[in-house]
Residue, then its C-alpha position, 0 to 999 in steps of 0.5 A: m157571575p161570568l168574570r169579564y175580560n175588556g169589559r164583556e163577560v166571558f163564560i167559561i165551560a169545563h170541556r169535557g169534565g176539564g180532560g187537563l185536569f181530570p178524569e173526561n166527563t167524569l163525575a169527579a172532572f165534573i166536580g171537581v171544577q165545580e169547585i175550580g169556580v168554572d161558570a159551567v161545565e160540558c159533556d157529552v153523550q152517545l145513546t145506549r141499546d135500549g136508548k139510555l144517554a151515556v156520557i162519554h165522548d167517542a162512539d166505542l170505547k176503545r180508547l178510554a177502555g180499550i175495549d173495542v165495542q160500541v157503545r151503541e152496543m152495550d145497553s145502560r146496565e152495562i156501560k154502568r158497570m165497566k171501569l175506565k183505564n184509568g177505574e172512574k166509571i162511565l156516568l148515564l145523563e139522568d144521574l150526572l143531572g141530580k150532582i151537580s148545581i151550575p149548568i150543564v151544557i150537553e153536545l150531542k153526539s148524535a142526532d138519534t138522541i133526541s128522542s132519549l132527550f124529549g123523555i128526559l126533559e118531560k119528566n124533569p121541566e126543570l131542567l129546561r133553565k139549567c141545561i144548554f144543547i150544542s150539536f153538530f147534528h142541527e136537524a136535532l136542536y131544531a126538533l128541541k126547539q120545536r117541542f122545548p122552544e125554552a131550551s137553550c142551544g147552541a149550533l156546533l161548527a168545525g168551520f165558518p160559514m159565510d153568513p153564520v146568524s141566517m145559519v143559526k138562527q134557521c135551525g133555532c138557535d141564538t148561539i154560534a159553538l165554532n173552533y177557535e182556530g182561525l177565529t178573528k175579532d171581525y167574524v165575533d163582532k160579525c155575530h154580534q152584529g146580528g144578534i147570536r153569540v160566539s162561543v168557542w171550543a178547546p182552547s186549552d194553551s195560554d196562546g190559543i186563549r188569548s187570541s180567543l179572549n182577544a176576539g171578544v168570544d161570549a165564552i170559552a171551553s177548555d180542558r184547561p178552564d183553571l187557564v181561562i179564569e187564572m188569564v180572565k182575572s189577571r187581566 
């Protein structure tokens, strides 16, 4: 059950599985943050050459594995054999879904991930109760809502549109996911008055977390979800 801050529930999400505590987007991270009491884990998915969804943030493997190759140039068997610099392996989304019990926030890192996601959801419709889908590619979210109206979706944004409510509802979403920097309580109030929830990414120090909480957000996706939990509980 979400904790409360100033009388309001706050959904605490481990961004990239809590990348400030564990190797990002790895099974060790997803299991580790589940044990510290987060409400959900967030992961990123990229499309492989054979149409699978790899759980990795970057479009290439340079930063995480030291190899200059695009994820979409590799098939899923090659991806699963890869070892990252930290010794962990890259998961496929299908493999992750059965590993943890709490909700999973899935960021679609490209518009063409949607067809593969459709295939997973058609085989496993119960995942619609467990997963939340977010993306900067709002057309993909709209297509998802058209196919699965019960899907819970959030529109990712880097800025602050003048009419956030219309923009979010136009793509079939009920949540706006914003960069926490520069967010004000007035802006959050405007979203709430229009019937949409506000999630922020990714404050990971005390000042950023505190400012987000004081703005009245509904959810915080942080690389340090332990700090969010500590701050909310102390209040």
